[in-house]
TORLUM-231725 format. One record per residue: residue in one letter; x, y, z negated of N, C-alpha, C in turn. Coordinates in steps of 0.001 Angstrom, whole numbers, plus 500000, padded with zeros to 6 digits. Atoms other than C-alpha are relative to their C-alpha. Last residue first. Layout:
<atoms>
+----+--------+--------+--------+--------+--------+--------+--------+--------+--------+
: aa :   n_px :   n_py :   n_pz :  ca_px :  ca_py :  ca_pz :   c_px :   c_py :   c_pz :
+----+--------+--------+--------+--------+--------+--------+--------+--------+--------+
:  A :      X :      Y :      Z :      X :      Y :      Z :      X :      Y :      Z :
...
+----+--------+--------+--------+--------+--------+--------+--------+--------+--------+
</atoms>
This chain:
<atoms>
+----+--------+--------+--------+--------+--------+--------+--------+--------+--------+
: aa :   n_px :   n_py :   n_pz :  ca_px :  ca_py :  ca_pz :   c_px :   c_py :   c_pz :
+----+--------+--------+--------+--------+--------+--------+--------+--------+--------+
:  A : 498520 : 500029 : 499802 : 106119 : 210688 : 800768 : 500167 : 501127 : 498904 :
:  S : 500133 : 499407 : 499294 : 103291 : 208572 : 799066 : 501655 : 500693 : 500626 :
:  H : 499861 : 498731 : 501123 : 104153 : 205105 : 798081 : 500044 : 501331 : 501566 :
:  Q : 500663 : 500173 : 500962 : 104009 : 201423 : 800086 : 499418 : 501620 : 498468 :
:  S : 499361 : 500107 : 500781 : 105126 : 202406 : 803926 : 498767 : 499591 : 498307 :
:  A : 500999 : 500551 : 501393 : 104665 : 202515 : 806848 : 500315 : 500158 : 498569 :
:  A : 499329 : 500657 : 501053 : 107015 : 204938 : 808990 : 498620 : 499275 : 499216 :
:  C : 501572 : 500391 : 500352 : 106346 : 206539 : 812259 : 500895 : 499202 : 498724 :
:  F : 499789 : 501583 : 501067 : 109706 : 208529 : 813098 : 498322 : 500045 : 499608 :
:  Y : 502194 : 499866 : 500738 : 109161 : 211361 : 816224 : 500634 : 498227 : 499079 :
:  E : 500378 : 501140 : 500724 : 112774 : 212275 : 817789 : 498943 : 499312 : 499578 :
:  A : 499381 : 500101 : 501363 : 112841 : 215603 : 818864 : 499832 : 498091 : 500085 :
:  S : 499145 : 501645 : 499341 : 111775 : 217773 : 821708 : 500661 : 499520 : 498933 :
:  D : 499905 : 500960 : 500942 : 109820 : 220147 : 820170 : 500083 : 498762 : 500816 :
:  T : 499278 : 500687 : 501130 : 111523 : 222966 : 820382 : 499218 : 499144 : 499154 :
:  S : 498544 : 500531 : 500045 : 111016 : 223209 : 824302 : 500426 : 499339 : 498224 :
:  T : 498522 : 498935 : 499565 : 107254 : 224298 : 823719 : 501569 : 498743 : 500173 :
:  I : 498666 : 500762 : 500301 : 104283 : 221094 : 823467 : 500997 : 501579 : 500093 :
:  N : 499098 : 498975 : 499963 : 100815 : 222927 : 823162 : 501428 : 500392 : 500062 :
:  S : 500730 : 499051 : 498352 : 099375 : 220212 : 821725 : 500780 : 501160 : 500096 :
:  I : 499413 : 499028 : 499934 : 101362 : 217349 : 819676 : 499065 : 500759 : 501203 :
:  V : 500271 : 498967 : 498524 : 098862 : 214792 : 818626 : 500409 : 501204 : 499412 :
:  L : 499784 : 498964 : 500107 : 099781 : 211806 : 816495 : 500206 : 500944 : 500846 :
:  W : 499730 : 499247 : 499097 : 097861 : 208639 : 816170 : 500567 : 500752 : 499935 :
:  A : 500721 : 497535 : 500089 : 096977 : 206220 : 814109 : 501152 : 500580 : 500902 :
:  R : 499992 : 499023 : 499365 : 096784 : 202122 : 813933 : 499748 : 501635 : 500467 :
:  G : 500168 : 500480 : 498864 : 096508 : 199740 : 811160 : 500955 : 500757 : 500960 :
:  K : 499917 : 501558 : 500408 : 096545 : 200208 : 807349 : 499617 : 499600 : 501610 :
:  S : 497960 : 500275 : 499911 : 097941 : 204120 : 807810 : 499154 : 497984 : 499628 :
:  Q : 500075 : 500240 : 501487 : 093986 : 204995 : 809751 : 501476 : 499140 : 499333 :
:  G : 499651 : 501572 : 499979 : 093441 : 206458 : 813232 : 499693 : 500062 : 498109 :
:  T : 501329 : 501187 : 500357 : 093612 : 209969 : 813515 : 500150 : 498366 : 500046 :
:  T : 499762 : 501708 : 500098 : 096921 : 212814 : 813236 : 498577 : 499081 : 499665 :
:  T : 501169 : 500193 : 500343 : 096918 : 216566 : 814199 : 500235 : 498200 : 499911 :
:  F : 500516 : 501103 : 500579 : 099427 : 218730 : 814755 : 499309 : 499553 : 499977 :
:  R : 500153 : 500727 : 499465 : 099376 : 222023 : 816299 : 500957 : 498875 : 499881 :
:  A : 500463 : 499163 : 498278 : 098401 : 224877 : 814638 : 499940 : 498729 : 500905 :
:  E : 501274 : 500061 : 499976 : 098856 : 222483 : 811002 : 499607 : 500127 : 500925 :
:  F : 499853 : 500469 : 498501 : 102807 : 221957 : 811788 : 498463 : 499769 : 499845 :
:  N : 499254 : 499535 : 499483 : 103865 : 224227 : 808263 : 500155 : 499653 : 502100 :
:  K : 500160 : 499535 : 499263 : 101645 : 223069 : 806673 : 499915 : 500909 : 501033 :
:  E : 498982 : 498778 : 500688 : 102479 : 219906 : 806556 : 499271 : 501469 : 500617 :
:  I : 498906 : 498917 : 498874 : 099387 : 217620 : 808054 : 500202 : 500951 : 498960 :
:  N : 499280 : 498895 : 500267 : 097629 : 214940 : 805835 : 500980 : 500789 : 500391 :
:  A : 499094 : 499033 : 499534 : 094564 : 212627 : 806996 : 500699 : 501017 : 498894 :
:  N : 499401 : 498532 : 500310 : 092666 : 210598 : 805118 : 501393 : 500585 : 500476 :
:  E : 500359 : 499617 : 499111 : 091524 : 207043 : 806098 : 500331 : 501752 : 500175 :
:  Y : 501278 : 501176 : 498867 : 093875 : 204714 : 804450 : 499601 : 501272 : 501248 :
:  Y : 499944 : 501154 : 500883 : 097060 : 207490 : 802942 : 498407 : 499857 : 500127 :
:  H : 501058 : 500594 : 500966 : 097878 : 208963 : 806156 : 499920 : 499231 : 498993 :
:  Y : 499787 : 501415 : 500714 : 100661 : 211204 : 806335 : 498705 : 499820 : 499952 :
:  G : 501499 : 500598 : 499757 : 102018 : 214513 : 808239 : 499900 : 498510 : 499689 :
:  I : 501393 : 499029 : 499211 : 104758 : 216290 : 809534 : 498760 : 500006 : 499253 :
:  L : 501750 : 500419 : 499632 : 107622 : 215167 : 807705 : 498938 : 501209 : 499918 :
:  E : 500068 : 499041 : 501731 : 110831 : 216658 : 809125 : 498805 : 499135 : 499435 :
:  V : 499330 : 500014 : 499891 : 110717 : 214471 : 812229 : 500939 : 500156 : 499020 :
:  A : 498180 : 499104 : 500163 : 108487 : 212361 : 810746 : 500783 : 500816 : 500769 :
:  W : 499295 : 499254 : 498796 : 104811 : 210930 : 810826 : 501359 : 501158 : 499257 :
:  L : 499175 : 499155 : 499842 : 104123 : 208734 : 807728 : 500853 : 500408 : 501267 :
:  M : 498830 : 499937 : 498818 : 101663 : 205916 : 807384 : 500279 : 501818 : 500304 :
:  Y : 499458 : 499001 : 498869 : 100575 : 205254 : 804442 : 500825 : 499428 : 500728 :
:  P : 501209 : 498957 : 499798 : 098428 : 202566 : 802614 : 500406 : 501153 : 500400 :
:  Y : 499010 : 498523 : 499829 : 101680 : 199399 : 803274 : 498320 : 500924 : 500294 :
:  D : 499469 : 499193 : 501734 : 099907 : 196266 : 801443 : 500535 : 500957 : 500325 :
:  D : 500837 : 499631 : 501076 : 097336 : 195601 : 804288 : 500731 : 500931 : 498562 :
:  N : 499365 : 500804 : 501759 : 100629 : 194889 : 806905 : 498911 : 500366 : 498859 :
:  G : 501575 : 500814 : 500249 : 098765 : 194825 : 810837 : 500317 : 499421 : 498221 :
:  H : 500049 : 501809 : 501069 : 100966 : 197534 : 811510 : 498878 : 499412 : 499491 :
:  Y : 500865 : 501291 : 500269 : 100630 : 200312 : 814993 : 500738 : 499108 : 498233 :
:  C : 499487 : 500856 : 501160 : 102381 : 203447 : 815664 : 498410 : 499591 : 499332 :
:  D : 500396 : 501225 : 500291 : 101187 : 205840 : 819028 : 500765 : 499003 : 498688 :
:  L : 498459 : 501357 : 500485 : 102513 : 208704 : 819886 : 498404 : 499185 : 499307 :
:  R : 500043 : 500790 : 500939 : 100110 : 211295 : 822038 : 500560 : 499434 : 499338 :
:  T : 499910 : 501876 : 499713 : 100979 : 213590 : 823846 : 499669 : 499854 : 499036 :
:  S : 500066 : 500648 : 501779 : 100485 : 218094 : 824353 : 500497 : 498079 : 500663 :
:  L : 500713 : 499096 : 500957 : 100627 : 220362 : 827653 : 499865 : 499368 : 498605 :
:  T : 501059 : 499529 : 500141 : 102767 : 217827 : 829844 : 499654 : 500679 : 499436 :
:  K : 500777 : 500532 : 498902 : 105925 : 216817 : 831550 : 498074 : 500713 : 499808 :
:  M : 500819 : 498629 : 500161 : 108169 : 218009 : 828454 : 499390 : 500052 : 501706 :
:  R : 499917 : 499500 : 499275 : 109057 : 214736 : 827649 : 499124 : 501129 : 500440 :
:  I : 501196 : 499235 : 499575 : 108325 : 213792 : 823631 : 501313 : 500788 : 501555 :
:  K : 499248 : 498505 : 499291 : 111157 : 211463 : 822985 : 498585 : 500330 : 500470 :
:  Y : 500880 : 499182 : 498372 : 109788 : 208578 : 820456 : 500436 : 500948 : 500517 :
:  L : 499861 : 498970 : 500155 : 111554 : 206422 : 817686 : 498963 : 500629 : 501598 :
:  S : 500151 : 499784 : 498487 : 109130 : 203507 : 816038 : 500845 : 501743 : 500220 :
:  S : 499409 : 498945 : 499655 : 109713 : 202333 : 812706 : 500102 : 500051 : 501661 :
:  L : 499645 : 500149 : 498178 : 107834 : 199517 : 811136 : 500227 : 501268 : 500093 :
:  V : 500327 : 501024 : 500133 : 107847 : 198172 : 807263 : 499722 : 499838 : 501705 :
:  T : 500346 : 500557 : 498391 : 110003 : 200364 : 805678 : 499278 : 499166 : 500517 :
:  T : 500210 : 501640 : 499896 : 109660 : 200311 : 801871 : 499847 : 500814 : 501183 :
:  V : 500920 : 500566 : 498779 : 110510 : 204449 : 801355 : 500512 : 498524 : 500532 :
:  T : 499632 : 500613 : 499266 : 112541 : 205865 : 798655 : 499182 : 499332 : 500532 :
:  L : 500573 : 501320 : 499804 : 111997 : 209015 : 797775 : 500576 : 498301 : 500783 :
:  V : 499036 : 500851 : 498895 : 114739 : 211464 : 795846 : 498511 : 498982 : 500337 :
:  C : 501234 : 501635 : 499732 : 112863 : 214484 : 793929 : 500756 : 498941 : 501395 :
+----+--------+--------+--------+--------+--------+--------+--------+--------+--------+
</atoms>
């Protein structure tokens, strides 16, 4: 299955290993994009106010907010394996 995502917003984040947890912020103002996705690989997504986290991330990753505006990705108990570039995208289609 190939997914084409129309992206209106993308943000790159680098985690710094100075804290035990971090919150990444993502914002867009376009009501035509009801999904907001978080990825290094797919971590999870919002569909309006409903948050969905992939099974292999459920233990330490949470997301709050809503897709048609601002959402946050929270990573708890950060380890060196979490060091990465994180991507946030708004989309009209689910992952």
